[in-house]
C-alpha positions in Angstrom: -27.5 11.4 -0.1 -25.6 12.2 -3.3 -23.3 9.8 -5.1 -20.3 11.9 -4.1 -21.3 11.8 -0.4 -21.9 8.0 -0.6 -18.4 7.6 -2.1 -16.7 9.5 0.6 -18.6 7.6 3.3 -17.7 4.3 1.7 -14.0 5.1 1.5 -13.8 6.2 5.1 -15.6 3.1 6.3 -13.5 0.8 4.2 -10.2 2.1 5.5 -11.2 1.9 9.1 -12.7 -1.6 8.6 -9.4 -2.9 7.1 -7.4 -1.4 10.0 -9.7 -3.0 12.5 -9.7 -6.5 10.9 -6.0 -6.8 9.9 -4.2 -4.7 12.5 -0.7 -3.3 12.5 1.1 -6.4 11.4 -0.8 -6.4 8.1 0.5 -2.9 7.2 4.0 -3.7 8.4 4.1 -6.7 6.0 2.8 -4.6 3.1 5.4 -2.0 3.8 8.2 -4.5 4.0 7.2 -6.1 0.7 7.1 -2.7 -1.0 10.5 -1.9 0.4 12.0 -5.1 -0.9 10.5 -4.4 -4.4 12.0 -1.0 -4.5 15.4 -2.4 -3.4 15.3 -5.0 -6.1 14.4 -2.4 -8.8 17.2 -0.1 -7.7 19.7 -3.0 -7.9 18.5 -3.9 -11.4 18.8 -0.3 -12.5 22.3 0.0 -11.2 23.2 -3.3 -12.9 21.9 -2.0 -16.3 23.9 1.2 -15.9 27.1 -0.8 -15.3 26.8 -2.7 -18.6 
């Protein structure tokens, strides 16, 4: 097995394992946190434009 093949195999295994151990709620929480961060950054940008 080459290094590239091992890397591809590891990446696939890791993603599946995370999905199996954490489930849907884990990904929903991450998505919610990311959305809140984007909302805050947009508000900060608009506040700076207004000054």
